[in-house]
N, C-alpha and C positions, 0 to 999 in steps of 0.2 A: 543561597538562601534570600542574598541580596537582591539577584537576578529574579528572584519570583517575585519578590515585593514590588520591585521596579516595572515588571510587566504586568504584575496586579492593578499597580496606577495608572498604567497605561489605559488599560481595559477600562476601569471606571470611568476615566476622563471620554474614552471613546462612546461609552455608553451615554454619557449626559449631552453629549452632542449628536448622537444619534448613527453614528457611524458603524452601521451593524456590519460590513464586510470587514472593519478593522478591529472590531470586536471578536469577529468569527476567526480571523487570523492569529489575534493574539491569544485564543482559548487554543486555537490549534497549537501554537507555539509553546505555551503553556504546559500543555499536555504531554509534548514532546520531551519537555524536562522533566516532567513527572516519569515518563516510561524508561527514560535514561536513567532515572535514578531508581528503578525498579519499584515505583510505587502506582501500583497497577491499577487500584481501584480509581484512585485520583485522575490517572491519566483516562482512562475509560469514561469518567463522568464528565470530563473537559472536551474531550472528542467527540462526544455526544451533543455537549451543549453547542460546540462550535458547527456539529452535522445541522443541528436545527437552525442554525442561524443562517446558514449556506443554504438550506432548502427554503427559509423564507424569502432569502432576497434573490435564489434562482442562478446561485454561482454553483453550475454545475461542475467547472474544473476543481474549485476548493471542495464541494463536496466528494469529489472522486477522491482528490487527496486524503480527504480525513477517513474515508472509507477504506481507502489502503492500509493506512497507518492501524485503524482499529482491526484489520485482518490480522496483521502483523501480529498485534499483541496479542489476539486470539490464538494465532499460530502458535506464537513462543507458549503459551498457557496451556497448550494441548487440546484446545477446544477447536476442532479440523473443522465439524459444520459450520461451527459460527466464522470461521475464518474463509472457508470457502464461499458461504452466502457473501459475505463483504467484499471479496477480491470479485467475486461473478458481479455484486451489483457498481464496483470501481470500473471493473472493464466495460458494462455497458455504457457508462457514461461517458468515457473514456472513446469509445467507437463514435458516441454521438455527437461528442464535440471534434473528432477529428485528431484526438492526440495519440498519434501510431507510436512514440518512444514510450509514452506510458501504458499503451495497448501491449506493447512488447513486453516492458518490464511487468505487468500484471502476470501475463500468461507464463511467464518465465516462474513466478512466485508460486503460481496454481502448479505448476509442472512439478516442482521441489514438492509441494504438499502431497501430490499424488506420489510421486517419487517414494517418499517417507513412510505413505500407507502401503506400499508394494503393488501400487495400482501402475504397473511399468508401461503398459500400453497407452492409459491417458496421461502419463508424464511424456513419454516420447511424442505423442501427439502436441502436447501444449509447448513444448521444446522445439519442436519443429516449426509450429506456427510463431512463436517468439523469433525463432532464427531468421524465418522469411521476412517479417517485420523489419529486424534488425540491417537485415541484407538490402531491404528496399530504402531503408534512411541513411545506409551507409555508415552505421555505427560500429566501428568495429570492436570497440570495448566490449560490448552488449553479445556481438557475434563470438566473441571469444570467450566470455563467460558462460555464453549457452553452449558452445561447444564444449568446453571442459566438463560443465555439468551433464550434457547428454553424453559425454565419453564414460563420464564415472559411473554413470547409472547404466550404459551398457556393459561395461566390465563388471561392477559388482551382481548385479541384478540379471543379465542373461549369459555372463561370461563370455562375453563377446570381446574380445582384446583388440580385434582388428579395429 
């Protein structure tokens, strides 16, 4: 609780001095705290405020990150269409700014959603795109995680144990 009060105080000071980027970042962090405490409505409201400020100041990286977090919340809530829409918006921004690692992570998340929906072909395609990017940037952990998920998907959904 004290952590939230401290962050709110910082947010108020940043607002007074006109630091919109700082305020957006603080709102984003506060939203994460509420999301971790399963206070979903508060988290969404704060992420939306952060998103509004990110748009206002033209911070594409911050906007992509906030969209990614909103997508994760909606995915956890079972609101698949909203989750996909937010992930796709985040993906487009990451493409635009050249964030290859972020793009790979978002593709991985989309693959997981499609796998959970039983859309195996789409899931495989997204995992393969993610894997290609992970290979390109040399992210061994990302590759391992994607290979694991892809292998599990193939074994569980297609019975392909090879």
